[in-house]
Each structure stands twice: as structure tokens, then as C-alpha cells.
C-alpha positions in Angstrom: 0.0 0.0 0.0 1.4 3.4 -0.9 0.7 6.7 0.7 1.5 9.6 -1.6 2.0 13.2 -0.3 2.9 16.2 -2.4 6.7 16.9 -2.6 7.9 14.4 -0.1 10.6 11.9 -1.1 11.4 9.1 1.3 14.9 8.8 -0.2 15.8 11.8 1.9 15.7 9.5 4.9 17.2 6.3 3.5 15.4 2.9 3.2 12.8 2.0 5.7 9.6 0.0 5.8 6.9 0.4 8.3 3.6 -1.1 9.3 1.4 1.9 9.1 -1.8 1.7 11.1 -3.1 5.2 10.5 -2.2 8.4 8.6 -3.6 11.6 10.0 -3.5 15.1 8.4 -3.1 18.0 10.8 -3.3 21.7 9.9 -0.2 23.3 11.4 -0.7 27.0 10.5 -3.2 29.4 9.0 -3.8 29.0 5.3 -1.7 31.7 3.6 -0.9 30.1 0.2 -2.8 32.8 -1.8 -0.8 35.7 -0.3 2.5 34.2 -1.6 1.8 34.0 -5.3 4.0 35.8 -7.7 3.7 37.9 -10.9 3.0 36.2 -14.2 0.4 35.8 -17.0 -1.6 33.2 -15.1 -5.4 33.6 -14.8 -7.4 32.8 -11.7 -10.1 35.4 -12.0 -13.5 34.1 -13.1 -14.5 35.6 -16.6 -17.6 37.5 -17.1 -19.6 38.2 -20.3 -21.5 41.4 -20.9 -22.9 42.3 -24.3 -20.6 39.9 -26.2 -17.5 41.0 -24.5 -15.5 38.8 -22.1 -13.9 40.5 -19.0 -11.3 39.0 -16.7 -8.3 39.8 -14.6 -4.8 38.2 -14.6 -1.7 38.1 -12.5 0.2 40.3 -14.9 -1.8 43.2 -13.3 -4.1 43.6 -16.2 -7.9 43.5 -16.7 -8.8 42.4 -20.2 -11.8 43.0 -22.5 -11.9 40.4 -25.3 -14.4 39.7 -28.0 -16.3 36.6 -27.0 -16.6 35.2 -30.6 -13.1 35.9 -32.0 -10.9 36.0 -28.9 -9.5 39.4 -30.0 -8.5 41.9 -27.4 -10.6 45.1 -27.3 -8.8 46.8 -24.4 -6.7 46.2 -21.3 -6.5 48.1 -18.1 -3.4 48.1 -15.9 -4.1 47.8 -12.2 -1.6 48.5 -9.5 -1.2 44.8 -8.4 -1.9 41.2 -9.1 -5.5 40.2 -9.9 -5.8 36.8 -8.4 -9.2 35.7 -7.1 -11.0 38.9 -7.5 -13.5 38.4 -10.4 -15.3 41.2 -12.1 -18.7 42.6 -11.2 -20.5 44.9 -13.7 -23.3 47.4 -12.9 -24.5 50.4 -14.9 -21.6 50.1 -17.4 -18.9 50.0 -14.8 -16.7 47.1 -13.9 -15.5 46.7 -10.3 -12.5 44.5 -9.5 -9.9 44.2 -6.8 -6.1 43.8 -6.9 -3.2 43.0 -4.6 -2.4 46.7 -4.8 -4.8 47.2 -1.9 -7.3 48.7 -4.4 -10.8 48.3 -5.7 -10.9 49.7 -9.3 -14.0 51.1 -11.0 -13.5 50.9 -14.8 -15.8 52.2 -17.6 -16.4 49.1 -19.8 -17.0 51.1 -23.0 -13.5 52.8 -22.9 -11.4 50.8 -20.5 -10.7 54.0 -18.5 -10.7 54.1 -14.7 -13.6 56.2 -13.2 -12.3 56.0 -9.6 -10.3 53.8 -7.3 -10.6 53.0 -3.6 -7.6 52.2 -1.4 -8.2 49.6 1.3 -5.7 48.6 4.0 -4.4 45.5 2.3 -4.9 43.1 -0.7 -8.4 42.8 -2.2 -8.8 39.2 -3.4 -12.5 38.4 -3.9 -15.4 39.5 -6.0 -17.2 42.7 -5.1 -20.9 43.1 -4.8 -23.1 46.0 -5.9 -26.4 46.3 -4.1 -28.7 49.4 -3.7 -26.0 51.8 -5.1 -23.4 50.5 -2.7 -20.3 48.5 -3.6 -19.4 45.9 -0.9 -16.0 44.1 -0.8 -13.5 42.6 1.7 -9.8 42.8 2.2 -6.9 41.0 3.8 -6.9 43.8 6.4 -10.0 42.1 8.0 -12.5 44.8 7.0 -15.8 44.6 5.0 -16.1 47.8 3.1 -19.3 49.5 1.9 -18.7 52.4 -0.4 -20.8 54.5 -2.8 -21.1 53.1 -6.3 -20.9 56.5 -8.0 -17.8 58.0 -6.3 -16.2 55.3 -4.1 -16.8 57.2 -0.9 -17.1 55.5 2.5 -20.6 54.5 3.8 -19.5 52.0 6.5 -17.0 49.4 7.3 -17.0 46.3 9.6 -14.0 44.7 11.2 -13.6 40.9 11.6 -10.9 39.1 13.6 -8.6 38.1 10.7 -7.9 38.3 7.0 -10.7 38.1 4.5 -11.1 36.5 1.1 -14.9 36.6 0.9 -17.3 37.9 -1.7 -20.1 39.6 0.1 -23.4 38.0 -0.7 -26.8 39.8 -0.3 -30.0 38.1 0.8 -33.2 40.0 2.0 -31.3 43.1 2.9 -28.5 41.3 4.7 -24.9 40.9 3.8 -23.1 37.5 4.4 -19.3 37.3 4.6 -16.8 34.8 5.9 -13.5 35.5 7.6 -10.2 33.7 8.4 -11.3 34.0 12.1 -13.6 31.1 11.4 -16.8 33.0 11.6 -19.6 33.5 9.1 -21.1 36.9 9.7 -24.6 38.2 8.9 -24.7 42.1 8.7 -27.3 44.7 8.1 -26.7 45.9 4.5 -27.6 49.5 5.3 -25.8 50.1 8.6 -23.2 47.4 8.7 -24.3 46.3 12.2 -23.9 42.6 13.1 -27.1 40.5 13.2 -25.5 37.1 14.1 -22.3 35.1 13.6 -21.7 31.4 13.2 -18.5 29.7 14.3 -16.6 27.0 12.4 -13.3 25.4 13.1 -11.2 27.0 10.3 -10.8 29.8 7.9 -13.8 30.6 5.6 -12.8 31.6 2.1 -15.3 32.3 -0.7 -13.9 34.4 -3.5 -17.3 34.2 -5.3 -20.8 34.6 -3.9 -22.2 32.2 -1.4 -25.0 29.7 -2.4 -28.2 30.8 -0.6 -31.5 29.0 -1.4 -34.7 29.0 0.6 -33.2 30.8 3.6 -30.3 28.4 3.8 -26.7 29.4 3.2 -24.2 26.7 2.1 -20.5 27.3 2.5 -17.2 25.5 3.2 -14.6 25.9 5.9 -10.9 24.9 6.4 -12.2 22.6 9.2 -13.0 20.2 6.3 -16.8 20.7 6.5 -19.5 22.1 4.3 -22.2 23.7 6.3 -25.9 24.4 5.8 -27.0 27.3 8.1 -30.4 29.0 8.5 -30.0 32.6 7.2 -32.6 33.9 9.6 -31.4 32.5 12.9 -27.8 31.5 12.2 -28.5 27.9 13.4 -26.7 25.0 11.9 -28.9 22.6 9.9 -26.2 20.0 9.0 -22.6 19.6 8.1 -20.9 17.4 5.5 -17.3 16.2 5.9 -15.3 16.4 2.6 -11.7 15.4 3.4 -8.5 16.4 5.2 -7.1 19.5 3.4 -9.9 22.0 4.0 -12.4 23.8 1.8 -12.2 27.1 0.0 -14.6 26.7 -3.0 -18.2 27.6 -3.4 -21.1 25.1 -3.6 -23.6 25.3 -6.4 -27.1 23.8 -6.7 -29.1 22.2 -9.6 -32.3 20.2 -9.3 -32.0 20.0 -5.6 -28.5 18.6 -5.6 -25.5 20.5 -4.2 -22.3 20.2 -6.2 -18.9 20.9 -4.6 -15.2 20.3 -5.3 -12.8 20.0 -2.3 -9.1 20.7 -1.9 -8.6 16.9 -1.7 -9.4 16.8 -5.4 -12.8 15.2 -5.0 -16.0 16.5 -6.6 -19.1 15.7 -4.6 -22.8 15.6 -5.3 -24.7 16.1 -2.0 -28.4 15.9 -1.2 -30.3 18.7 0.4 -30.2 16.9 3.8 -26.4 16.7 3.7 -25.9 13.1 2.4 -23.5 12.1 -0.3 -25.0 11.0 -3.6 -21.8 10.3 -5.6 -18.2 11.5 -5.9 -15.6 12.0 -8.7 -11.9 12.0 -8.1 -9.5 14.3 -10.0 -5.7 14.4 -9.9 -5.2 17.5 -7.7 -6.9 20.1 -5.6 -10.2 21.7 -6.6 -10.4 25.3 -5.6 -12.4 26.9 -8.3 -15.2 29.4 -7.6 -18.2 27.1 -8.1 -19.1 24.6 -10.7 -21.0 25.5 -13.9 -24.1 23.5 -14.5 -25.3 23.8 -18.1 -27.5 21.7 -20.3 -27.5 18.8 -17.7 -23.7 18.8 -17.7 -21.3 19.9 -14.9 -18.1 21.8 -15.7 -15.3 22.4 -13.2 -11.6 22.7 -13.1 -8.8 21.1 -11.1 -5.2 21.8 -10.2 -4.3 18.9 -12.4 -4.8 21.2 -15.4 -8.1 19.8 -16.6 -11.5 21.2 -17.2 -13.9 18.3 -16.5 -17.3 17.8 -18.0 -19.5 15.3 -16.1 -23.1 14.3 -16.5 -25.4 14.7 -13.5 -24.8 11.1 -12.4 -21.0 11.7 -12.0 -19.9 10.0 -15.2 -17.1 11.8 -17.1 -18.2 13.0 -20.6 -14.9 14.7 -21.6 -11.9 16.5 -20.2 -9.9 19.4 -21.7 -6.2 19.6 -20.8 -4.3 22.8 -20.2 -0.7 23.3 -19.1 -1.6 24.8 -15.7 -4.1 24.5 -12.9 -7.7 25.5 -13.7 -8.9 27.6 -10.8 -11.1 30.2 -12.4 -14.5 28.4 -12.8 -16.1 28.1 -16.1 -18.9 30.2 -17.7 -21.1 29.5 -20.6 -22.2 31.8 -23.4 -23.8 30.8 -26.7 -23.0 27.1 -26.1 -19.3 27.8 -25.6 -17.5 27.3 -22.3 -15.0 30.0 -21.2 -12.4 29.6 -18.5 -8.8 30.6 -17.6 -5.8 28.6 -16.7 -2.6 29.1 -14.8 -0.8 28.5 -18.1 -1.6 32.1 -19.0 -4.4 31.5 -21.4 -8.1 32.1 -21.5 -9.9 29.2 -23.4 -13.1 29.0 -25.4 -14.2 25.3 -25.6 -17.2 23.7 -27.3 -19.6 22.6 -24.5 -20.6 19.3 -26.2 -17.4 18.1 -27.8 -14.8 19.6 -25.4 -12.8 20.9 -28.4 -10.9 24.2 -28.5 -12.6 27.1 -30.3 -9.9 29.7 -29.5 -7.4 30.7 -26.8 -6.3 34.1 -25.7 -2.7 34.7 -24.3 -2.1 37.3 -21.6 0.8 39.7 -21.8 3.4 37.1 -20.6 3.5 33.3 -20.8 5.6 33.1 -17.7 3.4 31.4 -15.1 3.0 33.0 -11.7 4.8 31.3 -8.8 2.4 29.2 -6.7 3.3 27.5 -3.4 2.4 23.8 -2.8 -1.3 23.2 -2.2 -0.9 21.5 1.1 2.0 23.4 2.7 0.0 24.4 5.8 -0.8 20.7 6.6 1.3 17.9 8.0 0.9 14.1 8.1 1.2 12.1 11.3 1.8 8.4 10.8 1.2 5.9 13.6 3.0 2.5 13.8 3.0 -0.2 16.5 6.1 -0.2 18.6 7.5 1.3 21.8 9.3 4.4 20.5 7.8 7.6 19.3 9.9 9.5 16.7 9.4 12.5 14.5 10.6 13.1 11.0 10.3 16.8 10.2 12.7 19.7 10.5 14.9 17.2 12.4 15.1 13.6 11.2 14.5 12.1 14.7 13.2 13.9 17.7 11.5 12.4 20.7 8.1 13.7 21.8 6.2 13.4 25.0 2.7 13.6 23.6 0.4 11.1 21.9 -0.7 11.6 18.3 -4.4 12.3 18.0 -6.6 11.7 15.0 -8.5 14.4 13.2 -10.8 11.7 11.9 -12.4 11.5 15.3 -14.2 14.8 14.7 -17.7 14.4 16.0 -20.9 15.8 14.6 -21.3 17.9 17.8 -18.0 19.5 18.7 -16.6 22.6 20.4 -17.8 24.6 17.4 -21.1 26.2 18.0 -24.0 24.6 16.2 -26.1 27.7 16.8 -25.1 31.3 16.3 -23.6 33.4 19.0 -25.8 36.5 18.6 -24.1 39.7 19.4 -25.3 43.3 18.9 -21.7 44.4 18.4 -18.6 42.6 17.2 -16.1 41.3 19.8 -13.4 43.3 18.0 -12.5 46.9 18.9 -13.8 48.3 15.7 -17.0 46.4 14.7 -18.3 49.0 12.2 -17.6 52.6 11.3 -20.2 54.9 9.8 -19.1 58.0 7.8 -21.5 60.2 7.5 2.0 11.4 28.0 3.9 8.8 25.4 2.0 5.7 24.4 4.1 2.6 24.8 2.8 0.8 21.7 2.8 3.6 19.3 5.3 5.4 17.0 4.4 8.7 15.3 6.1 10.5 12.5 5.3 14.2 11.7 5.8 14.8 8.0 6.2 18.3 6.6 4.3 18.5 3.3 5.7 21.8 2.2 8.7 20.5 0.4 8.4 16.7 0.7 6.5 13.8 -0.9 5.9 10.5 0.9 5.7 7.0 -0.5 5.5 4.3 2.2 5.4 0.5 1.7 3.7 -1.5 4.3 5.4 -4.8 5.1 3.3 -7.5 6.9 
């Protein structure tokens, strides 16, 4: 039996064979992979079509407008930083998009000229929302910002307890956002006051809008669960366990089935009561911004470089291979599927055949640097014996604690299953208005950042 872990080579430690009883994955630090990407022509921003023109951002600092039929460039706008996960929102002829230059840009779509820009306190890395003449967006500085659509002036801001990569989502006059502090927040859209919050066990990241249906919000957390929470009360309805490497995608729904891809590389179909219907395994992490369901087909990307097309029973119809991870999510227009790749191209692919129609190349074909997908996790391996050892930064190091299994996570845990209602945030600025060793156990801690593991079990 082989255990494979990204970038770990057992040759670094010489020959050894072990009887492995259990492999556990533990999260050792806050998820920060996205803040360490580099400059390049890679595309991670979800494309958007408006009146036959395709708009998207790239990591070469540009926002592009491309003819949807021919793939010819119409204009490009230079931002002041990388455009990673911030996808475009268009309202009243103005495109809103964020950048790593701490900025939300407002761009006239007819000319490609900037109308105004708003400077936040840190990187802006999720899709903005326009609602009732207000633009809402979040930043790495932990704030939710509400600014006027016409001029980009402050209306209010709300402070969470950690970084944010969350596309604000509106429902019945309330704004829902997630934070790296592990909370899902429900805010009043007009005043920015907190209505309720719901606690998970890990960072919440949604760089596109949450799925909200029939007063239920569905979202993932880095505690390895997908949650269904009542939008009125903040009470948990159910949770679904996906894997061991966390969740940062966005669920989508079709015909009362929830579709979701996890960072373990597994794509799930889940019933409305939180039960698995089927699963499909890809070759790498799935972190795209929500699957596309079109004409009874499901389209989604994976870090293995493929765009997958499945039928609604989970059977593969076709796959389209690129030379980089596909993290953008796909959109459909006129029977053609459009999506970006880390290989610096935006692709147009026939929805039925999976054949290429055209591709657009960004300003450079140099891929942006991207850290390993699972660098904030480590594996613990248990073996029968009377010595406990660690392989990590040091090859062997004794420990005085027993390894514990994350797989023992119970349905009811220390995380609140109901909201912790608060009139104000716990944080100083909630909103601002302007105007012992086990004798028969051995445990190895394996650093997954730079290592790959292949273990053979000998009986």
C-alpha cells in the first residue's frame, strides 16, 4: 500500500519499511498560500460576459476585455497589483474588480478607462458586490467595506478578527461574509451592524458569492466541512465532511442537488439533507469558484490542469487539458465554455465536444509562482512499537505527547451549532459609519511543504 504526499521523497531518509496503522492530516498553521503567489500571466479570476465582451483579470496586473466570438483583445487596463481571485462585477456600465495593490478599481467598460479607485488597508482578493447603489468588498486587512457606487466614498466598514477572502453576498437586505477568524457573519446591509455570527473550526474563504437558497446558506470551511445554516437564525442545519485538506470553494445547486469540489481533489454531489450521492476523483486540488451546470452537464476545473465535463450522475463526458491549474470556474455563453488557466491562457471550448474554439494569451507566458497546495498541513503516521519518533525539520526527535486523530471529529463539537448572537462585534472596531507517550505507538510528523511520501507496508 502506498501513501502519496505532495513533494515528499522518502529517499531523503534512507530505506525504511513500516507497518502503518493510520495516517492523519493535521493543519499546522493558518492557510496563507494565496498571499505568496507571484507575478505572471496566469489567470485565476473568473471571466464575465457582458454584451458579447468577455472581461477577466490576470496576474500580470491587467484587466482584459476580449471579443467573446473571436478572442481578439478590445482593451486592457493596468491595475496596481496582481489580480488573483477577484472576479469582475459589472453594474451600470462600470466594472468593479480588486487587486493586490490594496485597491478596488471602477472601470468604464466602454472605454477601459478608470472612473475611480478606492484604497483599502491590504490586498483585495474576492469578487465585489453591488447592491442598492453601494459596492461591498472585503480585504486582507479584515474589513468589510461599503462604499458608494458613484464615487467610491465610504458608507460604513465592519471589522472581523482576521484576514478576509470573501465575496459579500446579499439576501433579503443582509450581507453575508466569511473570515479567516472562522466566523460566518450576517450584517445589516444599510448600517453594517452585526445581526448574528456562526463559528466554524477553520478559515472561511469564498472568493465568489455564497450559495443561498430557501433561507439556507451553504459554505465550506478549512475545518473540512461544508455547512448548511439558517440565514434567519444562524442555526446549523447540517454539516458534511469532505476530506482532510480544507475547503475554499463555493457550492452550487441544480435540481435540488448540491455540487462541490474539495481541496482533496474530490468533486461531490450532495443531497439537500447533507448526504453524499456520488463523488468523482480528480488528480489534484479543486479550488475553483463554483461549478457550472449547463444543459444537464457539470463543468469544473482542477489543479491537475483539466477542465472536466460530467453528467449529473457523476460520469465523465470529456476533459480538456491545459498546461496549468484550472482555478477560475467556467462560464457559458452561446453554447461555448470559457475559462482561464494558470498556463496564461483564456480558453473557449465547445460545450458538447470539449474541443478548443480559440485561446487568448495574456501579456506574458511566464506562469505566476504558486506555493504547494498543502503546505500548511502535515501528516502524522502511527505505527505499532515502543518508541515515538518524528521526521520533520529534524530527522529524529523524541516527543512526549500522543498523536491524536482528526478523523475523530464528531458531529457535535466545540464549534457552535447555533449562532452566537451579538449586537456588536467582539473586536475593537466592529463598524464605522461616515457620514504522556503511548508505549505501543510510533508517530512521524511529515512536513508536506517540500516533501513527498511513499511508504510501503510490510506485513
